[in-house]
Biopython code that builds the backbone (N, CA, C, O; Angstrom):
import numpy as np
from Bio.PDB.StructureBuilder import StructureBuilder

atoms = [
    (1, "MET", "N", (10.247, 2.573, -7.665)),
    (1, "MET", "CA", (9.389, 3.566, -7.050)),
    (1, "MET", "C", (8.710, 2.911, -5.848)),
    (1, "MET", "O", (8.346, 1.736, -5.883)),
    (2, "ILE", "N", (8.549, 3.694, -4.795)),
    (2, "ILE", "CA", (7.851, 3.229, -3.598)),
    (2, "ILE", "C", (6.405, 3.734, -3.663)),
    (2, "ILE", "O", (6.149, 4.899, -3.968)),
    (3, "TYR", "N", (5.477, 2.835, -3.369)),
    (3, "TYR", "CA", (4.058, 3.185, -3.374)),
    (3, "TYR", "C", (3.465, 2.942, -1.992)),
    (3, "TYR", "O", (3.800, 1.967, -1.320)),
    (4, "LYS", "N", (2.592, 3.833, -1.588)),
    (4, "LYS", "CA", (1.818, 3.653, -0.363)),
    (4, "LYS", "C", (0.420, 3.234, -0.797)),
    (4, "LYS", "O", (-0.273, 3.959, -1.511)),
    (5, "VAL", "N", (0.026, 2.055, -0.350)),
    (5, "VAL", "CA", (-1.252, 1.479, -0.755)),
    (5, "VAL", "C", (-2.212, 1.562, 0.432)),
    (5, "VAL", "O", (-1.974, 0.955, 1.476)),
    (6, "TYR", "N", (-3.291, 2.313, 0.265)),
    (6, "TYR", "CA", (-4.332, 2.418, 1.287)),
    (6, "TYR", "C", (-5.366, 1.340, 1.000)),
    (6, "TYR", "O", (-5.806, 1.184, -0.139)),
    (7, "TYR", "N", (-5.754, 0.595, 2.034)),
    (7, "TYR", "CA", (-6.663, -0.519, 1.797)),
    (7, "TYR", "C", (-7.536, -0.813, 3.001)),
    (7, "TYR", "O", (-7.260, -0.385, 4.121)),
    (8, "GLN", "N", (-8.601, -1.559, 2.733)),
    (8, "GLN", "CA", (-9.449, -2.152, 3.751)),
    (8, "GLN", "C", (-9.109, -3.635, 3.770)),
    (8, "GLN", "O", (-8.839, -4.214, 2.718)),
    (9, "GLU", "N", (-9.116, -4.253, 4.927)),
    (9, "GLU", "CA", (-8.742, -5.658, 5.012)),
    (9, "GLU", "C", (-9.788, -6.594, 4.419)),
    (9, "GLU", "O", (-9.471, -7.727, 4.056)),
    (10, "ASP", "N", (-11.026, -6.132, 4.318)),
    (10, "ASP", "CA", (-12.115, -7.010, 3.888)),
    (10, "ASP", "C", (-12.818, -6.418, 2.676)),
    (10, "ASP", "O", (-13.173, -5.239, 2.676)),
    (11, "MET", "N", (-13.022, -7.227, 1.645)),
    (11, "MET", "CA", (-13.708, -6.757, 0.436)),
    (11, "MET", "C", (-15.227, -6.717, 0.610)),
    (11, "MET", "O", (-15.927, -6.117, -0.207)),
    (12, "LYS", "N", (-15.741, -7.349, 1.664)),
    (12, "LYS", "CA", (-17.191, -7.486, 1.814)),
    (12, "LYS", "C", (-17.828, -6.328, 2.568)),
    (12, "LYS", "O", (-19.040, -6.135, 2.478)),
    (13, "ARG", "N", (-17.042, -5.551, 3.308)),
    (13, "ARG", "CA", (-17.593, -4.438, 4.077)),
    (13, "ARG", "C", (-17.390, -3.129, 3.346)),
    (13, "ARG", "O", (-16.449, -2.980, 2.567)),
    (14, "ASN", "N", (-18.265, -2.192, 3.596)),
    (14, "ASN", "CA", (-18.090, -0.862, 3.034)),
    (14, "ASN", "C", (-16.873, -0.196, 3.675)),
    (14, "ASN", "O", (-16.645, -0.341, 4.876)),
    (15, "PRO", "N", (-16.098, 0.527, 2.881)),
    (15, "PRO", "CA", (-14.914, 1.185, 3.446)),
    (15, "PRO", "C", (-15.287, 2.234, 4.496)),
    (15, "PRO", "O", (-16.243, 2.992, 4.331)),
    (16, "LYS", "N", (-14.513, 2.256, 5.568)),
    (16, "LYS", "CA", (-14.633, 3.273, 6.608)),
    (16, "LYS", "C", (-13.250, 3.853, 6.831)),
    (16, "LYS", "O", (-12.268, 3.112, 6.883)),
    (17, "ARG", "N", (-13.162, 5.143, 6.960)),
    (17, "ARG", "CA", (-11.879, 5.794, 7.168)),
    (17, "ARG", "C", (-11.150, 5.216, 8.382)),
    (17, "ARG", "O", (-9.928, 5.065, 8.367)),
    (18, "GLU", "N", (-11.900, 4.898, 9.420)),
    (18, "GLU", "CA", (-11.292, 4.382, 10.646)),
    (18, "GLU", "C", (-10.651, 3.015, 10.448)),
    (18, "GLU", "O", (-9.769, 2.627, 11.214)),
    (19, "ASP", "N", (-11.086, 2.287, 9.430)),
    (19, "ASP", "CA", (-10.574, 0.941, 9.177)),
    (19, "ASP", "C", (-9.534, 0.900, 8.057)),
    (19, "ASP", "O", (-9.099, -0.180, 7.658)),
    (20, "THR", "N", (-9.138, 2.058, 7.554)),
    (20, "THR", "CA", (-8.172, 2.100, 6.464)),
    (20, "THR", "C", (-6.770, 1.827, 6.995)),
    (20, "THR", "O", (-6.344, 2.405, 7.994)),
    (21, "HIS", "N", (-6.064, 0.939, 6.309)),
    (21, "HIS", "CA", (-4.685, 0.605, 6.638)),
    (21, "HIS", "C", (-3.808, 0.999, 5.459)),
    (21, "HIS", "O", (-4.310, 1.345, 4.389)),
    (22, "ALA", "N", (-2.504, 0.945, 5.659)),
    (22, "ALA", "CA", (-1.584, 1.260, 4.571)),
    (22, "ALA", "C", (-0.410, 0.294, 4.596)),
    (22, "ALA", "O", (0.021, -0.173, 5.651)),
    (23, "LEU", "N", (0.089, 0.014, 3.413)),
    (23, "LEU", "CA", (1.326, -0.745, 3.291)),
    (23, "LEU", "C", (2.197, -0.052, 2.261)),
    (23, "LEU", "O", (1.708, 0.690, 1.410)),
    (24, "TYR", "N", (3.482, -0.302, 2.350)),
    (24, "TYR", "CA", (4.449, 0.298, 1.438)),
    (24, "TYR", "C", (5.011, -0.808, 0.564)),
    (24, "TYR", "O", (5.302, -1.909, 1.033)),
    (25, "LEU", "N", (5.157, -0.497, -0.708)),
    (25, "LEU", "CA", (5.516, -1.515, -1.679)),
    (25, "LEU", "C", (6.431, -0.909, -2.729)),
    (25, "LEU", "O", (6.215, 0.220, -3.170)),
    (26, "GLU", "N", (7.441, -1.647, -3.127)),
    (26, "GLU", "CA", (8.305, -1.200, -4.215)),
    (26, "GLU", "C", (7.882, -1.918, -5.487)),
    (26, "GLU", "O", (7.790, -3.146, -5.516)),
    (27, "ALA", "N", (7.627, -1.148, -6.537)),
    (27, "ALA", "CA", (7.209, -1.697, -7.821)),
    (27, "ALA", "C", (7.573, -0.702, -8.922)),
    (27, "ALA", "O", (7.711, 0.493, -8.661)),
    (28, "PRO", "N", (7.728, -1.193, -10.146)),
    (28, "PRO", "CA", (8.080, -0.291, -11.253)),
    (28, "PRO", "C", (6.988, 0.720, -11.592)),
    (28, "PRO", "O", (7.286, 1.865, -11.934)),
    (29, "THR", "N", (5.712, 0.299, -11.499)),
    (29, "THR", "CA", (4.605, 1.189, -11.845)),
    (29, "THR", "C", (3.456, 0.995, -10.858)),
    (29, "THR", "O", (3.413, 0.014, -10.116)),
    (30, "GLU", "N", (2.536, 1.942, -10.865)),
    (30, "GLU", "CA", (1.349, 1.840, -10.013)),
    (30, "GLU", "C", (0.497, 0.633, -10.410)),
    (30, "GLU", "O", (-0.069, -0.044, -9.552)),
    (31, "VAL", "N", (0.411, 0.375, -11.695)),
    (31, "VAL", "CA", (-0.371, -0.771, -12.187)),
    (31, "VAL", "C", (0.210, -2.077, -11.644)),
    (31, "VAL", "O", (-0.534, -2.961, -11.218)),
    (32, "GLU", "N", (1.528, -2.197, -11.661)),
    (32, "GLU", "CA", (2.165, -3.412, -11.145)),
    (32, "GLU", "C", (2.030, -3.507, -9.630)),
    (32, "GLU", "O", (1.909, -4.606, -9.089)),
    (33, "ALA", "N", (2.049, -2.372, -8.941)),
    (33, "ALA", "CA", (1.843, -2.375, -7.488)),
    (33, "ALA", "C", (0.448, -2.903, -7.169)),
    (33, "ALA", "O", (0.284, -3.739, -6.280)),
    (34, "ARG", "N", (-0.550, -2.419, -7.891)),
    (34, "ARG", "CA", (-1.923, -2.894, -7.692)),
    (34, "ARG", "C", (-2.032, -4.386, -7.977)),
    (34, "ARG", "O", (-2.669, -5.118, -7.221)),
    (35, "ALA", "N", (-1.415, -4.838, -9.061)),
    (35, "ALA", "CA", (-1.473, -6.251, -9.436)),
    (35, "ALA", "C", (-0.835, -7.128, -8.357)),
    (35, "ALA", "O", (-1.352, -8.204, -8.054)),
    (36, "LEU", "N", (0.278, -6.685, -7.777)),
    (36, "LEU", "CA", (0.928, -7.454, -6.712)),
    (36, "LEU", "C", (0.027, -7.601, -5.494)),
    (36, "LEU", "O", (-0.121, -8.697, -4.953)),
    (37, "VAL", "N", (-0.573, -6.496, -5.065)),
    (37, "VAL", "CA", (-1.440, -6.539, -3.880)),
    (37, "VAL", "C", (-2.663, -7.406, -4.158)),
    (37, "VAL", "O", (-3.054, -8.213, -3.315)),
    (38, "GLU", "N", (-3.268, -7.248, -5.329)),
    (38, "GLU", "CA", (-4.455, -8.037, -5.666)),
    (38, "GLU", "C", (-4.133, -9.531, -5.780)),
    (38, "GLU", "O", (-4.966, -10.369, -5.435)),
    (39, "ALA", "N", (-2.947, -9.866, -6.254)),
    (39, "ALA", "CA", (-2.579, -11.269, -6.432)),
    (39, "ALA", "C", (-2.246, -11.967, -5.110)),
    (39, "ALA", "O", (-2.400, -13.182, -4.991)),
    (40, "HIS", "N", (-1.791, -11.200, -4.126)),
    (40, "HIS", "CA", (-1.298, -11.813, -2.898)),
    (40, "HIS", "C", (-2.145, -11.544, -1.656)),
    (40, "HIS", "O", (-1.835, -12.067, -0.585)),
    (41, "THR", "N", (-3.186, -10.755, -1.767)),
    (41, "THR", "CA", (-4.024, -10.453, -0.606)),
    (41, "THR", "C", (-5.494, -10.430, -1.008)),
    (41, "THR", "O", (-5.835, -10.494, -2.189)),
    (42, "ASP", "N", (-6.353, -10.336, 0.000)),
    (42, "ASP", "CA", (-7.786, -10.132, -0.224)),
    (42, "ASP", "C", (-8.181, -8.699, 0.108)),
    (42, "ASP", "O", (-9.353, -8.420, 0.361)),
    (43, "HIS", "N", (-7.221, -7.802, 0.108)),
    (43, "HIS", "CA", (-7.476, -6.416, 0.495)),
    (43, "HIS", "C", (-8.325, -5.687, -0.556)),
    (43, "HIS", "O", (-8.235, -5.951, -1.755)),
    (44, "ASN", "N", (-9.145, -4.767, -0.060)),
    (44, "ASN", "CA", (-9.915, -3.872, -0.907)),
    (44, "ASN", "C", (-9.093, -2.588, -1.041)),
    (44, "ASN", "O", (-9.053, -1.779, -0.113)),
    (45, "ILE", "N", (-8.450, -2.400, -2.173)),
    (45, "ILE", "CA", (-7.565, -1.256, -2.370)),
    (45, "ILE", "C", (-8.400, 0.003, -2.568)),
    (45, "ILE", "O", (-9.288, 0.053, -3.419)),
    (46, "GLU", "N", (-8.096, 1.018, -1.763)),
    (46, "GLU", "CA", (-8.790, 2.305, -1.886)),
    (46, "GLU", "C", (-8.023, 3.262, -2.786)),
    (46, "GLU", "O", (-8.603, 3.918, -3.652)),
    (47, "PHE", "N", (-6.695, 3.337, -2.569)),
    (47, "PHE", "CA", (-5.902, 4.341, -3.267)),
    (47, "PHE", "C", (-4.441, 3.922, -3.251)),
    (47, "PHE", "O", (-3.971, 3.333, -2.278)),
    (48, "ILE", "N", (-3.730, 4.221, -4.314)),
    (48, "ILE", "CA", (-2.297, 3.959, -4.379)),
    (48, "ILE", "C", (-1.602, 5.283, -4.683)),
    (48, "ILE", "O", (-1.962, 5.992, -5.624)),
    (49, "GLU", "N", (-0.603, 5.596, -3.868)),
    (49, "GLU", "CA", (0.093, 6.878, -3.982)),
    (49, "GLU", "C", (1.587, 6.634, -4.124)),
    (49, "GLU", "O", (2.185, 5.938, -3.304)),
    (50, "ALA", "N", (2.193, 7.204, -5.161)),
    (50, "ALA", "CA", (3.647, 7.139, -5.313)),
    (50, "ALA", "C", (4.266, 8.119, -4.321)),
    (50, "ALA", "O", (3.828, 9.265, -4.212)),
    (51, "ILE", "N", (5.287, 7.660, -3.601)),
    (51, "ILE", "CA", (5.954, 8.562, -2.670)),
    (51, "ILE", "C", (7.448, 8.585, -2.971)),
    (51, "ILE", "O", (8.065, 7.552, -3.232)),
    (52, "GLU", "N", (8.007, 9.783, -2.927)),
    (52, "GLU", "CA", (9.427, 9.961, -3.189)),
    (52, "GLU", "C", (9.901, 11.254, -2.549)),
    (52, "GLU", "O", (9.089, 12.035, -2.052)),
    (53, "GLY", "N", (11.185, 11.483, -2.556)),
    (53, "GLY", "CA", (11.754, 12.721, -2.052)),
    (53, "GLY", "C", (11.457, 12.960, -0.581)),
    (53, "GLY", "O", (11.616, 12.065, 0.248)),
    (54, "ASP", "N", (11.026, 14.176, -0.264)),
    (54, "ASP", "CA", (10.749, 14.560, 1.123)),
    (54, "ASP", "C", (9.618, 13.732, 1.730)),
    (54, "ASP", "O", (9.650, 13.412, 2.918)),
    (55, "THR", "N", (8.628, 13.389, 0.925)),
    (55, "THR", "CA", (7.512, 12.586, 1.426)),
    (55, "THR", "C", (7.995, 11.203, 1.838)),
    (55, "THR", "O", (7.605, 10.698, 2.891)),
    (56, "LEU", "N", (8.831, 10.595, 1.027)),
    (56, "LEU", "CA", (9.385, 9.286, 1.358)),
    (56, "LEU", "C", (10.254, 9.373, 2.608)),
    (56, "LEU", "O", (10.172, 8.510, 3.482)),
    (57, "ALA", "N", (11.077, 10.399, 2.698)),
    (57, "ALA", "CA", (11.936, 10.573, 3.878)),
    (57, "ALA", "C", (11.085, 10.708, 5.141)),
    (57, "ALA", "O", (11.426, 10.148, 6.182)),
    (58, "TYR", "N", (9.985, 11.445, 5.051)),
    (58, "TYR", "CA", (9.080, 11.595, 6.193)),
    (58, "TYR", "C", (8.457, 10.254, 6.574)),
    (58, "TYR", "O", (8.432, 9.890, 7.750)),
    (59, "GLU", "N", (7.959, 9.530, 5.592)),
    (59, "GLU", "CA", (7.323, 8.233, 5.848)),
    (59, "GLU", "C", (8.319, 7.241, 6.456)),
    (59, "GLU", "O", (7.949, 6.445, 7.320)),
    (60, "GLN", "N", (9.571, 7.283, 6.012)),
    (60, "GLN", "CA", (10.584, 6.354, 6.517)),
    (60, "GLN", "C", (10.901, 6.594, 7.988)),
    (60, "GLN", "O", (11.411, 5.695, 8.656)),
    (61, "LYS", "N", (10.613, 7.770, 8.502)),
    (61, "LYS", "CA", (10.847, 8.083, 9.923)),
    (61, "LYS", "C", (9.777, 7.488, 10.828)),
    (61, "LYS", "O", (9.976, 7.372, 12.037)),
    (62, "GLU", "N", (8.641, 7.109, 10.243)),
    (62, "GLU", "CA", (7.561, 6.530, 11.034)),
    (62, "GLU", "C", (7.959, 5.133, 11.526)),
    (62, "GLU", "O", (8.592, 4.374, 10.792)),
    (63, "PRO", "N", (7.593, 4.799, 12.757)),
    (63, "PRO", "CA", (7.969, 3.479, 13.282)),
    (63, "PRO", "C", (7.314, 2.313, 12.537)),
    (63, "PRO", "O", (7.836, 1.199, 12.565)),
    (64, "ASN", "N", (6.192, 2.548, 11.880)),
    (64, "ASN", "CA", (5.488, 1.475, 11.174)),
    (64, "ASN", "C", (5.924, 1.326, 9.720)),
    (64, "ASN", "O", (5.369, 0.504, 8.990)),
    (65, "PHE", "N", (6.914, 2.112, 9.291)),
    (65, "PHE", "CA", (7.353, 2.027, 7.896)),
    (65, "PHE", "C", (8.110, 0.728, 7.685)),
    (65, "PHE", "O", (9.094, 0.447, 8.370)),
    (66, "LYS", "N", (7.637, -0.060, 6.729)),
    (66, "LYS", "CA", (8.287, -1.312, 6.351)),
    (66, "LYS", "C", (7.834, -1.643, 4.946)),
    (66, "LYS", "O", (6.637, -1.635, 4.660)),
    (67, "LEU", "N", (8.783, -1.934, 4.060)),
    (67, "LEU", "CA", (8.413, -2.337, 2.705)),
    (67, "LEU", "C", (7.865, -3.747, 2.741)),
    (67, "LEU", "O", (8.474, -4.651, 3.312)),
    (68, "THR", "N", (6.714, -3.925, 2.128)),
    (68, "THR", "CA", (6.097, -5.239, 2.023)),
    (68, "THR", "C", (6.665, -5.955, 0.815)),
    (68, "THR", "O", (6.736, -5.392, -0.277)),
    (69, "GLU", "N", (7.070, -7.200, 1.015)),
    (69, "GLU", "CA", (7.562, -8.012, -0.085)),
    (69, "GLU", "C", (6.707, -9.271, -0.181)),
    (69, "GLU", "O", (6.494, -9.966, 0.812)),
    (70, "PHE", "N", (6.227, -9.550, -1.368)),
    (70, "PHE", "CA", (5.426, -10.742, -1.597)),
    (70, "PHE", "C", (6.317, -11.801, -2.228)),
    (70, "PHE", "O", (7.103, -11.505, -3.129)),
    (71, "THR", "N", (6.192, -13.036, -1.752)),
    (71, "THR", "CA", (6.954, -14.132, -2.333)),
    (71, "THR", "C", (6.059, -14.886, -3.300)),
    (71, "THR", "O", (4.868, -15.075, -3.052)),
    (72, "GLU", "N", (6.631, -15.297, -4.363)),
    (72, "GLU", "CA", (5.870, -15.998, -5.407)),
    (72, "GLU", "C", (5.586, -17.413, -5.015)),
    (72, "GLU", "O", (4.956, -18.149, -5.775)),
]
sb = StructureBuilder()
sb.init_structure("model")
sb.init_model(0)
sb.init_chain("A")
sb.init_seg("    ")
for serial, (resi, resn, name, xyz) in enumerate(atoms, 1):
    if name == "N":
        sb.init_residue(resn, " ", resi, " ")
    sb.init_atom(name, np.array(xyz, "f"), 0.0, 1.0, " ", f" {name:<3s}", serial, name[0])
structure = sb.get_structure()
């Protein structure tokens, strides 16, 4: 499953919509997607959304679409 993870780059600042970023991640479950991001970044996760079907096809057309892969 592909997940879109909305996050703030810094855990110390209050979240602002203007500073929200997103990354795309492949993981078996939302819980595992969250665990991967938390283990490999200092991002403040706001929301994780599963994307598939037409939504995934739309997101893949965006120039910034890239699956993030974390190395152990």
